[in-house]
N, C-alpha and C positions, 0 to 999 in steps of 0.2 A: 374180476372179477371176476369165472371165470369164469367155456374161455373165448374170448375175444378175438380169439387169431388161427382159427381153423375155421373154413371155406363155409359157404353158407346157404344150407338150402331152406327154400318156405317152407314152414310147416302149417301156416295158416295163408290163405290167398290175402296180400294186400289189396283194399280198396281201391278201386279205379279212381275213386273220389277223394283221396284222401287229401285234409288240408295243408296247402303248402305254409310254410313258417307264416307266422303273423302274430295278432295281438292276444289270440284266446286260446290257443292249441301248443303246446308241445309234443311234439311226435319223437318217443325215443325206442329204438328197436332195442329189442331185448330176446333172450333164449328165453321160452316156456318153460326148461324143465334143467335148471342151473342151479339149484341152490349150492351156497347160500345166498348167491347173487340176483337170480331172479326166477319167478316161476310164473306162470300161467295164472296163478290162483293171487299172482301179485303180493306174495309176503317174501319176498326177498329184500337184503340188503340195498341191489341197486334201484330195485322199485319204489321203496321207500324214500330213497336218495334223492329219485325223479320228482315224486311227489312234494316233499321239501323246496327243492328248487323250482318248482313250476308254480307253486303256490306265491313263493318269496317276487316270481316274476307276474303274479296277477295272471296266470295260466291254468287252464287246465293240463292232465297229462292224460297222452293216447300212448300205451304200448302197441308198438308192432310187432309180431312174432315171428323171429327166425331163429331156427338153430344154429349155433355159430362154429360155423367149419371152414373151410380152406377158401379164400376171397369173400370172407363175409363182410367185410366193409366196404367193397367193391360194388356188393352187390346191392349193399344195404344203405349205407349212407350214404356213400359218393353218388349212388344209383336214384337219389332223390326221396327214396323210402321214406323218411325220418329226418330229425334235425339233429338228433343227439344222441350219444352212447355212451354210458354210466360205464366208470370203473375201465378205461384206458391206461395202460403206462404212459406217464408223462413224456418219456422219450421219444414217444411217437410224433413229437410236435416239433422233433427236428428235421429241417428240410430235406436232408439226406439217408432219414429213414425209411426202411420199406413201411407202405400203407401209411405213408406222414400224413395227418392230421392237424387241423386248430386244436390245442388241447388248453384247459383252463389251468389254473392253480392245480397242486395237489390237496387232496383231502384226507389222504392216509398214507403212509410208507409200511409197507410190510417185507417181510421176507420169507424162504421156506423153512419148514421148521420140523425136528423129529418128532413123532408120536412115540412116546414109552410108559412101558407100566408103571405107576405109582410105587409099586415094590420093588423097583429097579434103587439099590443103595447108591448108586455112582453113576448118575446118568450121564449119558454121551453127549456132546454136543460139536465135536470137531468132526470134520470127515475124514483127516488123519487119525485119529484114535486106533491103536492098535488092535484093539478088541475087536474091533470089525472085522476082521480076517476071520474070526470064529463066528460071527455072525451071521444070520438070515435075515437080508435089509428087503421090506418090500417097497417099491418105488411105483408113483404113477407114469404110465407111458403116454406121452404126447405125440401124435402124428408118428407113430412107430419108431420113438425116442424115447429115451428118459427123460424125464423131469432134470432139468440142469444138475441138481447135485448128484444124482445117480449115473450121470455122465462120466463125472469127476470118477465118484469114486471105480466106477468102469476100466476109466482110464490108469485109476492105481491099482489095477490087477483084481480088483474084487468083482467083477462080472460074474463072477462061478456063481457067489453071495446073494446076487438080486433076484427078487421075483417081481416080474411087471404086473402093474394092475390099470384095468382102464381109469383114466382119468374122469369118465362122466361117473363112475359110481364108487364115490369113496367109501362107501357105507361097505365095501367088499374088503377094501383094506383095511379098514378098522376092525374089522369082524376076524382078518385072518392074525391079527396081531392078540387079539382077545382070547383067540382060540389056541393060540401058542403055535400057528404055522408059521410063523415070522418072529425075528427076534423086537425087530425096530422096523419103522415106519417112516418115509420122508414123505410130506407134501406141502403143496401151498400155503402158506401161514393160515389165510382167513378160510380155507377148509378144513385144514388142522383144528383150527379153534371152535368153528360150528359144529363139525362134526364127532369130537374126543369127546369120551363119554366120564365120568368122574374118576372112574378108574386109571384114566391115562394120562398123563403129564404132554404139553406141549412145550417144545425147547428149541429157541432159535438156531438153527443152525451157522455154526462158525467154521472160518472165516466167512467175513461177508461177499467174498468174491476168489475167483478160482483163474487168476491170469485176467483175461478179457472178458471171463463169463460171471455177470453179477447174478447174487442169490437175493439183493434187496433191489426192492421196484418202488417207486412213487406214484400214486394212482389218481388218477385226475378224468375229466368228461371229454368226450373228445367230440368236435363237428364239423362239417365240412371246411375243408382249408379254403380261406378267404373270407368266413363267415363272420368276420373279428365283432358286428354290432352283436351275436346270439355269444360268441364267446366272452365278450366282455360284459354283457347283462350276467351271465353265468357263473365268473367269476368274483363278480357283487354276490350273486345269490349264495353264494358258497361262504362268502364274509358274513355276509346277514345270517345265518343259517348254521355258524359255523356251531355254537353250542348244542343243536338237536344233531348235527350230525355226528359229533362226537359221541353223544348219547346211543345213537344208531351205532357206530362202530362199538360201543360197548354191549348192547344189547344182541350183537349178532358175535361176539368173543372175536373180534377181530384181533390178533397179534398184532402191535404196532412197535416199530423201530425209531430210534430220536427222538425228537420231541414230540409230545403228545399236543392234540388241537392244531395241527399242522394248519387245518382250514383258517383259523382265527390270526396265525402270525403272519410274517413277511414272506412273500411270492416266493417261491424257489426257485429255482432254474429246470426248465424240462429236459436241459441233457445230463441231469443227474443220476437219471437211472435208464436201464437198457430196455431191451424189445418185449416181449410175451413173457409173464409169469408162469403161465397156466400151463 
């Protein structure tokens, strides 16, 4: 995604006469400044995905620009401002989930990752590596909390080793690592893969979860709960465009876990992943 689960404020007024879902226009709510996922220049992963799917449906895509903050889903998709959201955790399709949606089959699965300098002779992957006790670790802050792997480090007695960075400015985290202000960085995998320069390695975090807290998430397209017609059509479009989707994921250097080509394989259970990765 990046991120979809912070409340939303409109950054551009929504036209009163936005077309309702129908045969010609797919309205997609998207953040205007949230690369690698979306931007008002329509050069993000989710912009590209929306275009692919709309094309398969024989529709044009219309982006409705919203900053993704708290209650974003209720104020945009569920309020009827758009028809679909790209890049939502598949677990949001579980009825008891907070902000429950209708979700398509996943089209990729990713994880949190370490960013490490390539000159490291023994890269760290585990959150329980003893060497972390002597390291400064940069972690994104989401809604006044560390991203999930950072929460685990803090609970393990490493709170003093953590340095917080605004989740909306991943380049600041990268600069701090390159300049030696921190020894390691933790980021959502798609953000790490997209922004990491050649001087840095992207290493998936292990283990894949800590107790009930997962670090691996299947990502899908969200629609309003009950809009089965659109969800079913988007499911088919994901399968039809699966090769192009895989190429798009490679273009944006999205680190995938598990089987690649998820969009082309059997549908996965939406209950296999947890809430927000961002």
